[in-house]
Residue frames relative to the residue before (quaternion, step in Angstrom):
aa qw qx qy qz dx dy dz
M 1.0000 0.0000 0.0000 0.0000 0.00 0.00 0.00
F 0.1627 -0.7795 0.6006 0.0718 3.53 -1.02 0.85
M 0.3097 -0.7297 0.5779 0.1943 3.54 -1.25 0.43
A 0.2009 -0.7764 0.5885 0.1024 3.56 -1.18 0.65
A 0.6529 -0.5087 0.3883 0.4052 3.55 -1.23 0.51
G 0.7767 0.3328 -0.2631 0.4655 3.54 -1.03 0.84
Q 0.5657 0.5733 -0.4021 0.4354 3.60 1.17 -0.35
L 0.4195 -0.7056 0.5179 0.2407 3.55 -1.17 0.62
V 0.1643 -0.8050 0.5688 0.0378 3.55 -0.95 0.96
W 0.1468 -0.7375 0.6543 0.0805 3.53 -1.15 0.83
L 0.0274 0.7911 -0.6089 0.0503 3.58 -0.91 0.91
S 0.1061 0.7973 -0.5860 0.0981 3.57 -0.77 1.04
L 0.2863 -0.7072 0.6212 0.1793 3.50 -1.33 0.50
Q 0.0420 -0.8002 0.5982 0.0072 3.60 -0.92 0.87
G 0.1967 0.7786 -0.5744 0.1586 3.53 -0.92 0.93
V 0.6055 -0.5333 0.4455 0.3879 3.53 -1.30 -0.46
A 0.3852 -0.7261 0.5292 0.2107 3.56 -0.85 1.04
K 0.7070 -0.4648 0.3311 0.4178 3.56 -1.29 0.31
D 0.7077 0.4402 -0.2653 0.4848 3.61 1.09 -0.66
G 0.6118 -0.5896 0.3319 0.4098 3.60 1.29 0.15
S 0.5594 0.6095 -0.3906 0.4037 3.59 1.24 -0.11
F 0.6200 -0.5232 0.4314 0.3947 3.56 -1.33 0.28
L 0.0809 -0.7919 0.6048 0.0234 3.57 -0.99 0.85
E 0.0179 -0.7759 0.6306 0.0015 3.56 -0.90 0.96
I 0.1289 -0.7668 0.6274 0.0426 3.53 -0.90 1.03
N 0.1921 -0.7855 0.5801 0.0976 3.58 -0.48 1.20
V 0.2133 -0.7954 0.5608 0.0857 3.55 -0.56 1.22
W 0.7839 -0.0076 0.0339 0.6199 3.59 0.89 -0.96
T 0.0480 -0.7649 0.6416 0.0302 3.55 -1.09 0.79
A 0.8295 -0.1475 0.0385 0.5374 3.58 -0.44 1.26
K 0.2295 0.7815 -0.5376 0.2183 3.58 0.94 0.94
P 0.3829 -0.7125 0.5303 0.2540 3.62 -0.76 0.97
L 0.3832 -0.7289 0.5276 0.2084 3.55 -0.88 0.98
T 0.3567 -0.7260 0.5454 0.2196 3.58 -0.90 0.91
G 0.6698 -0.4927 0.3707 0.4137 3.56 -1.27 0.27
T 0.6456 0.5192 -0.3135 0.4641 3.58 1.00 -0.84
E 0.6646 0.5044 -0.3052 0.4590 3.60 0.91 -0.91
A 0.6615 0.5222 -0.3065 0.4426 3.58 1.02 -0.79
Q 0.7179 0.4601 -0.2486 0.4595 3.60 1.12 -0.59
Q 0.7761 0.2368 -0.1548 0.5636 3.61 1.20 -0.16
D 0.6768 -0.4456 0.3616 0.4611 3.57 -1.27 0.07
L 0.4489 -0.6789 0.5104 0.2774 3.54 -1.07 0.75
A 0.1035 -0.7552 0.6437 0.0680 3.54 -1.07 0.76
I 0.0555 -0.8033 0.5930 -0.0004 3.56 -0.69 1.08
T 0.2460 -0.7363 0.6064 0.1723 3.52 -1.26 0.42
V 0.0440 -0.7638 0.6440 -0.0030 3.54 -0.90 1.01
A 0.4952 -0.6798 0.4534 0.2951 3.57 -0.78 1.01
R 0.5704 -0.6053 0.4357 0.3440 3.56 -1.02 0.81
A 0.5834 0.5960 -0.3661 0.4129 3.60 1.07 -0.70
E 0.6160 0.5372 -0.3486 0.4587 3.60 1.09 -0.62
F 0.6755 0.4816 -0.2882 0.4782 3.59 0.96 -0.88
D 0.6118 0.5675 -0.3434 0.4309 3.58 1.12 -0.64
K 0.5873 0.5765 -0.3625 0.4374 3.61 1.24 -0.33
L 0.6050 0.5801 -0.3458 0.4218 3.59 1.23 -0.45
A 0.5819 -0.5841 0.4415 0.3540 3.56 -1.17 0.66
D 0.5681 -0.6071 0.4423 0.3362 3.56 -1.06 0.81
G 0.8425 0.1714 -0.1449 0.4897 3.57 -0.98 0.89
S 0.5153 0.6613 -0.4128 0.3560 3.58 1.24 0.15
E 0.4047 -0.6517 0.5722 0.2899 3.52 -1.38 0.00
F 0.0910 -0.7530 0.6401 0.1224 3.53 -1.28 0.31
E 0.3392 -0.7342 0.5552 0.1942 3.54 -1.25 0.46
V 0.2845 -0.7352 0.5955 0.1546 3.53 -1.12 0.79
F 0.0959 -0.7941 0.6000 0.0121 3.55 -0.72 1.14
A 0.0063 -0.7911 0.6111 -0.0279 3.57 -0.91 0.96
K 0.0287 -0.7730 0.6337 -0.0104 3.54 -1.08 0.85
V 0.0983 -0.7753 0.6197 0.0725 3.55 -1.20 0.53
S 0.2990 -0.7372 0.5816 0.1697 3.55 -1.01 0.88
V 0.2823 -0.7923 0.5195 0.1506 3.56 -0.46 1.19
D 0.7267 0.3995 -0.2363 0.5064 3.60 1.23 -0.39
Q 0.4881 -0.7033 0.3860 0.3436 3.60 1.33 0.31
D 0.3061 0.7321 -0.5334 0.2930 3.58 1.13 0.64
I 0.4024 -0.7484 0.4712 0.2365 3.62 -0.76 0.99
E 0.6075 0.4859 -0.3639 0.5123 3.58 1.28 -0.04
D 0.3868 -0.7559 0.4805 0.2194 3.59 -0.91 0.84
L 0.3276 0.7871 -0.4738 0.2207 3.59 1.28 0.11
Y 0.7996 0.2491 -0.1233 0.5324 3.60 0.92 -0.86
A 0.3724 0.7372 -0.4861 0.2856 3.59 1.23 0.26
E 0.4815 -0.6508 0.5112 0.2885 3.56 -1.16 0.69
E 0.2851 -0.7758 0.5428 0.1492 3.58 -0.84 0.99
F 0.3573 -0.6957 0.5831 0.2199 3.54 -1.09 0.81
P 0.6197 -0.5097 0.4104 0.4333 3.61 -1.17 0.31
V 0.5035 -0.6636 0.4729 0.2873 3.57 -1.07 0.80
L 0.2342 -0.7443 0.6124 0.1269 3.55 -1.08 0.84
T 0.1757 -0.7803 0.5939 0.0875 3.61 -0.77 1.04
V 0.0833 -0.8030 0.5900 -0.0113 3.56 -0.81 1.09
A 0.2286 -0.7643 0.5903 0.1228 3.58 -0.94 0.93
I 0.2803 -0.7294 0.6010 0.1676 3.55 -1.00 0.89
K 0.0153 -0.8094 0.5864 -0.0292 3.57 -0.76 1.03
S 0.2879 -0.7189 0.6026 0.1927 3.56 -1.04 0.78
Q 0.1266 -0.7827 0.6068 0.0560 3.52 -1.03 0.83
V 0.3841 -0.6954 0.5531 0.2508 3.56 -1.00 0.81
N 0.4363 -0.6920 0.5163 0.2533 3.54 -0.89 1.00
P 0.4434 -0.7313 0.4447 0.2661 3.63 -0.57 1.10
S 0.6615 0.5022 -0.3218 0.4546 3.62 1.12 -0.47
G 0.5633 -0.6341 0.3678 0.3812 3.58 1.29 0.13
G 0.5078 0.6838 -0.3969 0.3422 3.57 1.24 0.23
G 0.7253 -0.3983 0.2537 0.5009 3.61 1.07 0.48
S 0.5722 -0.5901 0.4400 0.3615 3.53 -1.23 -0.40
T 0.2181 -0.7373 0.6233 0.1425 3.50 -1.29 0.45
G 0.3997 -0.7143 0.5193 0.2455 3.55 -1.17 0.50
G 0.0343 -0.7839 0.6194 0.0245 3.51 -1.22 0.48
A 0.1664 -0.7707 0.6036 0.1180 3.53 -1.25 0.26
S 0.0269 -0.7686 0.6383 0.0321 3.52 -1.15 0.66
G 0.1729 -0.8206 0.5406 0.0672 3.55 -0.98 0.79
T 0.1446 -0.7479 0.6383 0.1107 3.49 -1.33 0.43
G 0.5936 0.5572 -0.4272 0.3933 3.54 -1.08 0.65
S 0.4218 -0.6853 0.5346 0.2581 3.52 -1.32 -0.11
T 0.2120 -0.7793 0.5773 0.1202 3.54 -1.00 0.81
G 0.5413 -0.6692 0.3925 0.3242 3.56 1.17 0.46
G 0.7772 -0.3284 0.1751 0.5074 3.56 1.00 0.77
A 0.6833 0.4265 -0.2960 0.5134 3.61 1.20 -0.17
S 0.0700 -0.7855 0.6126 0.0530 3.53 -1.07 0.68
G 0.2236 -0.7904 0.5584 0.1161 3.56 -1.10 0.60
T 0.1442 -0.7607 0.6248 0.1007 3.50 -1.24 0.52
G 0.2237 -0.7672 0.5848 0.1391 3.56 -1.10 0.60
S 0.1202 -0.7848 0.6007 0.0937 3.53 -1.22 0.43
């Protein structure tokens, strides 16, 4: 599936919060895609504070939809394959504490995301 300029995009992350409850982070809701975004991989920024809400060592899923008819409701939007990402803590070899990392599996149909 490909996306074109002017189409509306929904992007959300879903996982388990630190308290064990369901957590959804809405990144984009009916965001119009620009011409530049439609011609290259998508790069998104999600605040680290959002990832800090997720349970340690858990996975989250990235959901993306696009409305080919520019309908602002996502009911009939086309869904991309789900991307599953694992959050992993790594111990800093120099003894300076731990750092976080993420790795994903799956396909986003030509779009990729990055977090910061």
